[in-house]
C-alpha positions as CSV (number, residue, x, y, z in Angstrom):
1,X,0.0,0.0,0.0
2,X,1.3,3.4,-1.0
3,X,1.7,6.3,1.4
4,X,-0.9,8.2,-0.6
5,X,-3.5,5.5,-0.2
6,X,-2.7,5.2,3.5
7,X,-3.2,9.0,4.0
8,X,-6.5,8.8,2.1
9,X,-7.8,6.0,4.3
10,X,-6.8,7.8,7.5
11,X,-8.6,10.9,6.3
12,X,-11.7,8.9,5.4
13,X,-11.7,7.3,8.8
14,X,-11.3,10.7,10.5
15,X,-14.2,12.2,8.5
16,X,-16.4,9.3,9.3
17,X,-15.5,9.6,13.0
18,X,-16.3,13.4,13.0
19,X,-19.6,12.8,11.2
20,X,-20.5,10.0,13.7
21,X,-19.7,12.2,16.7
22,X,-21.7,15.1,15.1
23,X,-24.6,12.8,14.4
24,X,-24.9,11.2,17.8
25,X,-24.3,14.4,19.8
26,X,-27.1,16.0,17.7
27,X,-29.4,13.1,18.4
28,X,-28.7,13.1,22.2
29,X,-29.1,16.9,22.5
30,X,-32.2,17.1,20.3
31,X,-34.6,16.9,23.2
32,X,-32.9,19.6,25.3
33,X,-32.7,21.9,22.3
34,X,-36.3,21.3,21.5
35,X,-37.3,22.1,25.2
36,X,-35.2,25.2,25.3
37,X,-36.6,26.6,22.0
38,X,-40.2,25.9,22.8
39,X,-40.0,27.2,26.3
40,X,-38.3,30.4,25.0
41,X,-41.4,31.1,23.0
42,X,-43.7,30.4,25.9
43,X,-41.6,32.7,28.2
44,X,-41.9,35.5,25.6
45,X,-45.7,35.2,25.7
46,X,-45.9,34.5,29.5
47,X,-48.4,37.3,30.3
48,X,-50.6,36.8,27.2
49,X,-50.9,33.1,27.9
50,X,-51.3,33.6,31.7
51,X,-48.9,30.7,32.4
52,X,-48.3,31.7,36.1
53,X,-52.1,31.4,36.7
54,X,-52.3,27.9,35.4
55,X,-52.0,25.4,38.3
56,X,-50.5,22.0,37.4
57,X,-52.2,19.6,39.7
58,X,-52.9,19.9,43.4
59,X,-49.3,19.6,44.6
60,X,-47.4,22.8,45.6
61,X,-43.8,23.4,44.9
62,X,-41.6,22.8,48.0
63,X,-39.1,25.6,48.6
64,X,-36.4,25.4,51.2
65,X,-35.9,29.1,51.7
66,X,-35.1,30.7,55.1
67,X,-37.1,33.9,54.3
68,X,-39.4,34.9,51.5
69,X,-38.2,37.3,48.8
70,X,-39.4,40.6,50.3
71,X,-40.8,43.5,48.3
72,X,-42.3,45.9,50.9
73,X,-43.5,46.1,54.5
74,X,-46.4,48.4,55.4
75,X,-47.8,49.1,58.9
76,X,-51.4,50.1,58.6
77,X,-53.2,52.6,60.8
78,X,-54.8,49.9,62.9
79,X,-51.3,48.4,63.7
80,X,-51.5,45.4,61.4
81,X,-48.4,44.6,59.4
82,X,-48.6,43.8,55.7
83,X,-45.7,42.0,54.0
84,X,-45.5,42.0,50.2
85,X,-43.4,39.2,48.9
86,X,-42.8,37.6,45.5
87,X,-45.0,34.7,46.2
88,X,-47.9,36.5,47.9
89,X,-49.2,38.9,50.6
90,X,-49.1,38.2,54.3
91,X,-50.8,40.2,57.1
92,X,-50.0,39.9,60.8
93,X,-52.4,41.0,63.6
94,X,-50.9,40.4,67.0
95,X,-49.5,36.8,66.9
96,X,-51.7,35.7,64.0
97,X,-50.4,35.4,60.5
98,X,-52.8,35.2,57.5
99,X,-51.9,34.8,53.8
100,X,-54.2,36.7,51.4
101,X,-55.1,34.6,48.4
102,X,-54.6,36.1,45.0
103,X,-51.8,38.7,44.8
104,X,-48.4,37.5,43.7
105,X,-45.3,39.2,42.3
106,X,-46.1,42.4,44.3
107,X,-44.1,45.6,44.1
108,X,-46.0,48.3,46.0
109,X,-48.3,48.7,48.9
110,X,-50.3,51.8,50.2
111,X,-53.0,52.1,52.8
112,X,-55.5,54.8,53.8
113,X,-58.9,54.9,55.5
114,X,-59.1,51.1,55.9
115,X,-58.3,50.5,52.3
116,X,-55.1,48.8,51.3
117,X,-53.9,48.7,47.6
118,X,-51.4,46.1,46.5
119,X,-49.9,46.4,43.0
120,X,-47.6,44.1,41.1
121,X,-46.9,42.2,37.9
122,X,-50.5,40.9,37.6
123,X,-52.6,43.9,38.5
124,X,-53.9,46.1,41.3
125,X,-55.7,44.5,44.3
126,X,-58.0,46.2,46.8
127,X,-58.2,44.9,50.4
128,X,-60.4,45.9,53.3
129,X,-57.9,46.0,56.2
130,X,-60.6,45.8,58.8
131,X,-62.0,42.5,57.6
132,X,-61.5,39.5,59.9
133,X,-60.4,37.4,56.9
134,X,-59.0,39.9,54.4
135,X,-59.8,39.1,50.7
136,X,-58.1,40.6,47.7
137,X,-60.3,42.1,44.9
138,X,-58.5,42.9,41.6
139,X,-59.6,46.3,40.5
140,X,-57.2,46.8,37.7
141,X,-55.2,44.7,35.3
142,X,-51.7,45.5,34.1
143,X,-48.1,45.7,35.4
144,X,-48.3,48.0,38.4
145,X,-45.1,49.8,39.6
146,X,-46.2,52.4,42.0
147,X,-49.1,53.5,44.3
148,X,-49.7,56.8,46.1
149,X,-52.5,58.4,48.1
150,X,-53.6,62.0,47.3
151,X,-56.2,64.3,48.8
152,X,-58.6,63.4,46.0
153,X,-58.0,59.6,46.0
154,X,-55.4,57.3,44.6
155,X,-52.7,57.3,41.9
156,X,-51.3,54.2,40.3
157,X,-48.5,54.1,37.8
158,X,-47.5,51.5,35.2
159,X,-44.3,51.8,33.1
160,X,-45.9,54.2,30.8
161,X,-49.2,55.5,32.3
162,X,-50.7,57.2,35.4
163,X,-54.1,56.1,36.5
164,X,-56.4,57.8,39.1
165,X,-59.4,56.8,41.2
166,X,-61.4,58.2,44.1
167,X,-61.0,57.4,47.8
168,X,-62.7,54.0,47.5
169,X,-59.8,52.7,45.3
170,X,-62.0,51.5,42.5
171,X,-62.7,52.5,38.8
172,X,-59.1,53.5,37.9
173,X,-58.9,55.6,34.7
174,X,-56.0,57.3,32.9
175,X,-55.2,60.6,34.6
176,X,-55.6,63.5,32.2
177,X,-54.1,65.8,34.8
178,X,-50.7,64.2,34.4
179,X,-50.5,64.1,30.6
180,X,-48.4,67.3,30.3
181,X,-45.9,65.8,32.8
182,X,-45.7,62.6,30.9
183,X,-45.3,64.4,27.6
184,X,-42.4,66.6,28.9
185,X,-40.6,63.9,30.7
186,X,-38.6,62.3,27.8
187,X,-37.0,65.6,26.9
188,X,-36.1,66.3,30.5
189,X,-34.5,63.0,31.5
190,X,-30.9,62.2,30.6
191,X,-30.2,60.1,27.6
192,X,-29.6,56.4,28.3
193,X,-26.0,55.4,27.5
194,X,-25.3,52.4,25.4
195,X,-22.9,50.0,27.2
196,X,-21.3,46.8,26.0
197,X,-23.5,44.9,28.4
198,X,-26.7,46.5,27.2
199,X,-25.7,45.9,23.5
200,X,-25.1,42.2,24.2
201,X,-28.4,41.9,26.0
202,X,-30.4,43.8,23.3
203,X,-28.8,41.6,20.6
204,X,-29.6,38.5,22.6
205,X,-33.2,39.3,23.2
206,X,-33.9,41.0,19.9
207,X,-34.7,44.3,21.4
208,X,-31.9,45.9,19.3
209,X,-33.8,45.0,16.1
210,X,-37.5,45.2,17.1
211,X,-37.6,47.3,20.3
212,X,-38.9,46.3,23.7
213,X,-42.5,45.9,22.6
214,X,-41.8,43.6,19.8
215,X,-38.8,41.6,21.0
216,X,-41.1,38.6,21.1
217,X,-40.9,38.5,17.3
218,X,-37.1,37.7,17.5
219,X,-37.7,35.1,20.2
220,X,-40.4,33.4,18.2
221,X,-38.3,33.4,15.0
222,X,-35.2,31.9,16.8
223,X,-37.1,29.5,19.0
224,X,-39.4,28.3,16.1
225,X,-36.3,27.9,13.8
226,X,-34.5,25.8,16.5
227,X,-37.5,23.7,17.1
228,X,-38.1,23.2,13.3
229,X,-34.5,22.3,12.6
230,X,-34.4,19.9,15.6
231,X,-37.6,18.1,14.5
232,X,-36.7,17.9,10.8
233,X,-33.2,16.7,11.7
234,X,-34.6,13.9,13.8
235,X,-37.0,12.9,11.0
236,X,-34.2,12.8,8.4
237,X,-32.1,10.7,10.8
238,X,-34.9,8.2,11.4
239,X,-35.5,8.0,7.6
240,X,-31.9,7.3,7.0
241,X,-31.7,4.6,9.7
242,X,-34.8,2.9,8.2
243,X,-33.4,3.0,4.7
244,X,-30.1,1.5,5.8
245,X,-31.9,-1.2,7.8
246,X,-34.0,-2.1,4.6
247,X,-30.8,-2.1,2.5
248,X,-29.0,-4.4,4.9
249,X,-32.0,-6.8,4.9
250,X,-31.9,-7.1,1.1
251,X,-28.1,-7.7,0.8
252,X,-27.1,-11.4,0.5
253,X,-25.2,-12.8,3.5
254,X,-21.4,-12.9,2.9
255,X,-20.1,-16.5,2.3
256,X,-18.0,-18.1,5.0
257,X,-14.4,-18.6,4.1
258,X,-13.4,-22.2,3.6
259,X,-10.8,-23.7,5.9
260,X,-8.4,-26.7,5.9
261,X,-8.5,-29.3,8.8
262,X,-6.0,-27.2,10.7
263,X,-8.4,-24.3,10.9
264,X,-6.5,-22.0,8.6
265,X,-8.5,-20.3,5.8
266,X,-7.9,-21.7,2.3
267,X,-6.6,-19.0,-0.1
268,X,-7.1,-19.4,-3.8
């Protein structure tokens, strides 16, 4: 065998080995990649789909945490203490603790005249602080970031709007009195500097191309493409395996080499 033939055989074996590794690593990682791509799309539409409001069975998740993730502590006029946490709202009267069903992912608390408002990622809740068993009534949908009490009633802020209501804390509507302030704010605030960290994050999430409101388009495109390529890759691999199995079944069996009484193969 010439040196050239030996080199060609070694290259063929190396290419076959690389293709085999690529094939089997792709097959093994197909399920994780599919899970990541599909869950990325679901995360991008978390609020629209209401995923956090969908309970999966009756079992609750067990968390071994020393303390809850705190957001705000408020002491009401009657002395009761209200603790807003990521996973809910807790009230303490004397030695008794009570969890208020409903509110989660809270950010802001405010209380006046026996009315407590709790705002967070999933809306604004109204609670009667004097009730023996406080219940939360959602009075406004949206992502709430701030609550304040005024002489006329209540003010609630989202990321882009200000809403107002009377002393009862119901029927919140956009505040026309604050429109001039909102219109003048962009020109007054300092410009946001572009940093390397922000650029990387904006490119990763798609905000660089589509903006904050439409970054879900980028996530859907990439997640959908990853899922499609994973599924079609598995389909092509399965088809190839079936074709090779059928081909092997149709090939005649290789004849056994004849041997002499000593067990050595007979060569022509």
